[in-house]
N, C-alpha and C positions, 0 to 999 in steps of 0.2 A: 503493501499500499504506499504512495506517496505521502508526502509530508502532510499533516494537516494543517502547519502554519502558512498562510500565503497572503502575502500583502504586496503593497504597492513596490516595495525594494526587489519583488521579485521580477518585476517587469524591465526587460533590456530593452533600450531603444537603437536602431540603426541607422534610422534616415527620415526625412520630413514627408510630408503629405503632397503636395500640391501637382503632382506629374499625373495623377489618378485623374482627373477631370479633364486634361490636356490629352491624354491617351488611353481613355477606359480599356480599350481593347487589349491592353498589354497586361490589364489587372483581371479582366474577367472574361476574356476571349472574343466577345462581340458587344454589339450595344443590341442585338436582336436578343429573340425570344431566349436562346441560350445564357445571354449575359444578364437578361432579368433574373432569372433564377438563380445563377452563380450567387447573386448578392443577397438571396436568400438561404442559399445551403452554407455560405460562409457562418452567419449566426446560428442557422442550426448545426454546424458544424462543431462550434465552439459547445453547444448546449449537450452535444453527443460527446465531445472530449470529456466533460464532467461525469458523466455518464459511464463512459468506459473505462473511467478510473476508480470507480466507485462511489463519487461523490453524489451523484443524481439518480433518482428511480422513474422521473416522470419528466416529460415535456409538451409542451401544449404549442401548437401553432394555429395562429387565425387570420383568415383571409378578410379584409373588411370592405364594404362597401365603397369607400372612397380610394380604393386601390391600394391602401398601405396594409402591410402585414407585421405581425407579432410573431415573437419565440419568448417562451417563458421555459425557465428550468426550475428545479427546485435542488440546484448544487450549492457550492459554496456562497456564489456571489462572488461579482467583481470586485477587486481592492478596493476601498473607498480613501484608505489613508493615504498623506501626504508621500508623493513618490520624490527621493531624496535627490535625483538628479536634477529634474524639472522643476519641483516645487510646486506643482498641481497635481490633484488628485489621481488616482490609478484610473478612473473611469475615464477622465478626460483622458489622459495617455494612450491609453487602449483606442478609443474614437479618433483621437487625432493625431497619432503619429503612426506613420508607414514603417513595417516591420517592428511593431511594440507589441510584445506579448508575454505570458508567463510561461511559454514552451520551448524558449532556446535553451536551457538546461532541462536537467530530468528530476530532480527533487520535486517537482510540481505536477507533472504531467509522465507517467510511464510511458505512454502511448499518446500519439496525437495525430489528426489527421491535418490540421491548421497549423502545418510548421514554418510558412512563411510569415505568419505574423501581419498578415496585409489584409484580412480578412473583415474586422469589425472598422477599421477605419475605412478600408475602402466602400464599404456599404453606404457610411455615413457620407463619404464625399461624394457618392452618385445619388445620394437621396435628398427631396425637396425638404424633409425634417424629418429628425430622429429623436426619439425620447427613450432613456433608460431609467429604469428602477430598479435597486439593488435590496435586496432583503437581509440587513445581518442585524437581527434584535430591532432595529427601528428600519424605516423605510427612508432609501435615499433615491432623491432624484434628480436627473440633469437633461437639458434639451440641446438640440444641435439644430441648425439650417443652413442653408445653403443659398446664396443671393449674387446678383451684380451690385458692386458699390460704385456708383457712378462717380464719386470723390476721387478715386482712386482708378477709375477706369479698371477695374479687375472683378472677375467672378471670384468669389468668396466661398470656399468649400467646407460645409461641415463645422462651422464656428460656432462655439457653444453661445446658445443665447440665454440659458439658464445654467450656472456653475453648478456642481454637484454640491447639495443641500441635504442636511440632515432634517428631515420632516419632523423628528421626535414622536412621529405615531408609532408605537408598539406593535410588534409583529412576531408571530410565531412562525411566520413563513421562512425560509431560507431560498435564495438564489437569485436570478436577474430574467428581467423581463426588459426586452428591447423591441420597441414600436418603432417602424419606419415607412415614408412613402417614396417609393421610386421617384426621381426626377423624369417628369416627361421631355423635357427638354434635351435630355440624354439618351432616352431609349427608344427604339422604334416604336414600342406598345408597352403601355405599362402595366397590363392585365396578366396575373398571374393564373398560370392553366392548372385547373384544379386536377386533372388527370396526373400530370408532370409532376405535381407537388405528393399528391396521396401515393402514388408508385413508389416515390424515393423514401417517404416517410415509413411506407410499407416493408420496403427493402431494410432500411435501418433499426425497425424493430425486431426482423429476422435474425439481422447480425450481432444484436444486443439483448441477448437472452433474457426475459423477464423484464424489460424495459416498457413502461408505459408511455405509449405516444397519441396524443390526440389533436384531430384535425377538424377545425372548424370553420365554415366558409359560410358567411354572412351575406354574401352577394347573390342574394333570392328575392323575387319578386315580394313586394309589399305583401305583409298577411301571411307569408310562408315563413316557418320553422327555419333556423339555419340547418345546413348540411354538417352533420357530424358524426366523425367517425375515431373507433379507439382500433389503436395496434397494440398487440399484446402478445409475445408467443414463447411460451415457459419452454417448448421443444427447442427453439433457438436454429441452429442451421438444420436440424433435422425435419422441422417444420417446413423451413425454407426448401430444401429437398421435395418433401410432397408436394407441396405449393407447384414448385416448377414441373412437376411428373403429372399433373392433372391433364388427363386427356391421354395419356400414354398408359402403358400395361406395365407394372414392376414387375420383376423376376422376383421379388422378394418384398413382403408385405411393409415392412418398418426401414428406411434408410439405416444405416450402421455410421457413428460420428465418434471421433477422440479428439483430445485437447491434451496439450503439454506445453510446458515452458521448457525452451532448450537455447542457451548462451544468449541468455536475456530476450529471445524473442518467443512471443506467445502463440502458439500455433494452433489450430482448430480446423475440421475437415468433416464434413459429412457426405457419404456417397449413397447412391442406388442407381441398380441397372434396370434396363428395361428393354423391352423386346425391340425398340428401334435400333437402327444401325450406325447412327452419329453419335458423336459425344458431345458432350454439353459442359464445359468446365467454367463456372462463374467465381471469378477471384476479386480479392479485395484487401488494401493495406491499410490498418488503422480506420476501416468502415468507410475508405474511398474506393471506389469501383477502380478494377485495372483491368478494363477490356482489352487491352493491347497486350496483357501479360508480364513477363518480365522472370527474372531468377527464382523468385516463388513458386512460379508454375513449374519452372524447368525441374527445380527440387522434388515437386508434389510429385509427377509425371514419373520421374526415375524411382523414386522409393515405391509407388504403385506397382510398377513392374516388378521391381526385385521381390517386394514382398509378396506377390501374387504368384510368381513363379515358384518360391520358397513353398506357399501354401499347395501349388499344384504337384509339387515333388514330395511333399508330406503327406497328402492324400493318395498318392500313388496314380493320379493322375497321368504324370509326365514321369517316364523311367529313365534311370540314369543313362542310356544311351540316348535318349531322346532331346533335341536343342531345347532351349527356352523359346517360350511365346512371347512375342513381342509386345511392345506396350499399347501400340493399336489394337491389338486383339483384346487385352483386358479393358480397354475403353469403349470397345464396341457398345454402344446403348447406353455409356455410362452418365448419369446426371452428378455432378461433382460440384460442390459449395468449398472453397479456400478462402480461410479467414487468418490473415495475418497480422499482429499488430507488434510494432519493435519501435525502437528508436531512431533518432538521425537519418529518418528514412530520405532517401533521394528518388524522388519522381521527377520524370522527364517534363519539367515545366510546371508552370502554374494550373494546367489544366488535368494533372495527376492522372496519366493514362498508363502508364507502363512503371514496374519498380527497377530501378536501376541501382541498387543494393547488392554486389557479387556475395556479400556475407550471408545472405539468405537462404540462399541455395542449399546448402548442407546442412544446418539445422531443419529446414523442411522436410528434405531429404530422410533424415534422421528419425524425425518424429512420425514421419509416416510410414517410413517401415516398422518402427517399434510399434507404433497404432495399431496397424493391420496383424502382425506377430501377436499382440496382447490379445486383441479382439479374437483371433483364432482360436484361442486357448479355452474360449465361451463355448462349452458345447452345444447351448442352445443357438450360436450361430452357424453349426455346422452345414445346416441344408442353405444357408446364405451363402457358403463360400463353393459348396457344391455347385450352386447354381452359376455363380461369377465364372468359375472353372470351365464348367459347361459352356456357357455360351462362349467363351474365349476361344476354346478348342475348336468350336464351329466356325467362330470368325476365322479362325487360321487357314481352316480347309478352303474357306471362300478366298482368302487372302492369297493362296499358293496357286490356286487354280484362275484367279483373276490374273497374278502375275505371268501364268503360263499363255493365257490368252492375249495377255497385253503384249509380250514379246512376240506371238505368233502375228498380231496385229500390226505391230510395229514394223515385223518383216514385210508386212504388204501395203506398207504406207497407208495405217488405217488410223493413227492419230495425230503424230509429229509431224507425218509426213503428208498428212492426208490431201489430196488434190481439193482445191476449193475453187475450181474453174469453173464457174456460173452460178457461185453461190457468192463468195466475198468478192467484191470490187475494192481492193486495196488501193492505198493513197501512194502518192510519188515521193513524200517526204521521207527521211530516213532517220527524224528525231523524234523519239517517242515522246517525248516529253511535249511535243507539240499535235501528236497526231492523235484523232478520235476515230473511235468507232461507234457507230450508230446500230444497234439491234433492232431491226425494223419490222413489224408484225405484217406478213404478209407479202408477196410477191409484188402485187399492186401497188403497194405504198413502197417497197423497195425498189421498185423500177422508177418510180417519182423521184424517189431520195437519191438514187443514184446519178440523176438529170438536173437535181438542185444542187448538189454536193460542190464544195471547194476540193478540186481532186487533188492539191498538194498535201492536205493536211487532215481528210476526213473521208474515213473507209467505210462502205456500207455493207451490211451482212442482214439479207432478208431471211425471215423463217417460215418455213413450209410448214404450214401447221404448230401446233403447241408443244414445245418441247415437252420433256418427261418431269413429272413432279418428283423430285430425288429425295422427298422427306421419307418415304416409306420404301426405297429401295437400296438394296446393296450395290456396293460400288462396281461390281461387275454387269449388272444392271443397268447401272447409270452410264458407264462408257459403250454400253450398247445400243444407246439411243444416237440416232445419226446428228440429231440438231445438238447436242450436247458435246458430241465429239467435234462437231463443228467450230463452236464456240472454242472449246479449249486449242484447238489448232490455231483459230485465227488469233487469239491472244498471246501464242506462243510461250507461256510462262510454266506452263504444267496444271497440277491440280493436286489436292489434297494435301498430305505431307511433302511432296515434291514441289508443291507451287514455289516459284522464284520470281519476287518483284522485279529483280534486275533484268530479267529476260522478258519482261511485259513490251509488248510493240505499241501500245496504244496507252496512254496517262487519263485519257478520257473515254469511258465506256457508258456510254448512253442508251438506254433502254427507251426505243419510241414505239407507243402503241395506242392505239383507238381510246378515246375518252369515253368506255362502257365496259362492262361487266368483262366481257371478252379480255379485254384489254387489260383492265385490273388484275384479272387470272393471271395474264400474261407476265405481266410485271411482277406479282407473287412469286411465278414459279421461278423465275430468273432470278430475284433476289434471293430466294431459297438457295437456288443451287450456289449462288456467289458466296450466302452465309454459311454453307455447309462445306464447299470446297475450296474456297479462293477467299477466305474470310480478310485476309490481309490485304486483299483489292478494295474491299468496304473499308476496313480500319487506316488504312492511307487516303481515302478520299479519293477515289479513281472511278467510283459507281455513280452514275448521275440518271435522273429521269427528265427524258424531254417532254414540254408541256405544250402540246399544239392547242390552238385557240378550238371554242366551240362554235364562234360566231364571225360572220363577216357583218360587218353593217356598212354601207356605202350610198353615195349617191353621186352622181356623175364622177369628180376627180378626187373626193374624199373618201378616205376609207379609214376604217377602225376594225379592230380585232379584239374580241372578248373571251375571255378563258373562261368565265363560268357565267350564270345568270345574274349574280349581283352585278358583276364588270359589264353584262350586256346593257342593263339600265343607262348606266352613266355613259356608253359610247352612243347610245341613241340620243342623248342630251347634247353630246358633241357634234353629230352629225348634223342633227335638225330635221326640220319636216322635211317629208319625203323621200326619208330613207328606204332603203330596202333592207334585208336579212338575208343571209344565206346560213343556213345551218348543217356543218359538217359532220355528217354520221361517222365518218372515218377520214384517216389519213389518206386513202385513195383519191376521194374527192377533190383533194386538193391539186392544183397545177404545181410543176416544180417551181414556178417564181414564188407562187403563196407558201410554200413549205420553205422555201429558203429564208423567206424575208419574216417568217412568224415563229419558225420552228428550231432551224437550223446556222441561221448567221448568227456569229458570236455576239455581234455589239445590239442584238436586238430581240435574241431568244429569251426563254425562261427555262433555266433549269435547276432541277432540285439537287443537292449532294447529300447522297445517302448516306448516315452515320450510324453509328451502334452507341447512343446516349447512354443507354441502358440494357446491358447483355442479357440480365433475367427477363427483361419484358421482351427484348425481342426473341427471346426462347421461346416465352409464351405465346408470342404472337404468330411466330412460325409454326407452332404446334398447333394452334387454335385454326388458323388459315388453312395449313397443308396437310394436318394429319386424319385421322377417321371421323372426328366430330362434326358431323353435319350441322348441327343445330347451332354450333359457335360459328361457323363458317357464315352460316346464312343469315344469324344474327350481326356478324362483322359487314357483310356487304349491304343488308338493308339500313345500318345506319351510316352507310358511305356511299348513298345511292348517286350522289354527286360525285361522281369519279374524276372530275376535274378541278374539284376546288381545292387550290394550292394548300391552305391553311389545315385544312383536313386530312389531305394526302401526307404532309410532312409530319402531322402530330401522329398518324395512323399505320402509316407503310412504311416510313423511311426508318426501319428497324429501330 
């Protein structure tokens, strides 16, 4: 347990604040929806750090009708005494000094996600106003605001409008309450997305066993009660695995889990195999998602492979003369959650998507190996390990058969040397970073796209029918599909474990399909393929969705394009009386000139970059849309009947 003594003296200051307002993207990634939610996460993460270190048991997040948000925890409360170096309160230091916090040494927080110390101050700098209440026997209050000062011709960021004061109001409460309103002059939109917030809080509740998190949304029609959701999971990561496997068929009823500390690193994992063929590993470091993996994932996978091979030999499934099974054999159909908590974390950038600490690999590998060995000693778990080994042996047989088929196919120029004549219209440029591959629905649209394209940098690959839904297929079945083989060949970077971004021929892979249910299905099929077999393609920002318009509004020489029904009304007003409307039922109805100027011209087109904001929710979405749950798929499509509404598509489909 960390020291209970926590005062302003513990807050270390590294530098000042003003640059945040000038370049917010450097600190929060963007001024779009991601950046807006980032300033909320910074305050939430501070509360989570209190809980993760044993000082808080409850967190409450509230979204208000005026666009503001609040986070309250029952932790120790931000220090209210005077900081010895600055002469102001600890609260004022935390919210006005960049790189200031109690997490730069180790005696206050054993583990922390907010290691950069910029969270609270950045949130303050990018808010119209921010209020703080600290509960330490009495109630302390402080307020900040941002405004443009005409006297000095300067925007003042996060300036105290009320210095910290002791209200003398006695209280039994402990902790901190932070209430802030994002500045509309900074962000493109200041409306917090309820689904985004609730999913992240649910994830945090899974990761912090027994922690109660409440979300209240007061943005409801007048007369309606606020929406309130409570998350609390006494099963922790085991409950998380069950949640991720909804809609799948588990091989054993309950996930197995293990938790231990090694070399100052707290390591916890839960695993459960299903009848599926693909692996899903969701990892976190200090409660921060690491969708791009890192050394902790490397250690975990190595430990699993070693320990499961030991189990297979101990049960006699593998004889002395038999070679070890591969890691991919044991991970077929595996759902795993790995949570690591450690000091001095080195994330790659403020966005924290990959763990860069090499020293994490060996402890995670050791704990994983020892954990599986210990669980194997539990006689009640013998059927579980029998199922795991049995599935791995089946996967190995398929793998060997697929390798033989692949070698035969390679000899016949089937994949890597597949003839693409009549399918791919390649570009002439030789710089992959400038080249784009449009995967186009149908031969008709493909022909139009070939005429419309800029031949130097844009290649066209028409799809002849729907590609295979890879979610329910083995690798050998996936490779037997001609459309999938063509895509693999066109990209030139391999697939699965052999996928190599350095060999990628096109740095923009653009899915171009009709704005209807069939088009949506094709998008989902292709995104599922990339998610399962070329995930680095998505993680590194190479996958895009092309957005063709739904309408052409015109009269004489005035032409406007609308991408959804809402935009249509605006375009009608622009064109004015006497307008005519053309409704595009598909890409094939466009002329090459129209397709170029609306959808393919880099200067005018709308592209959505696909990224994995939340790997757990991406896993859930792929399972719901592409698995066997027909009702879940119908529900999703019914909710998103407007297949070309950009905001909906970003929220729901972009993994």
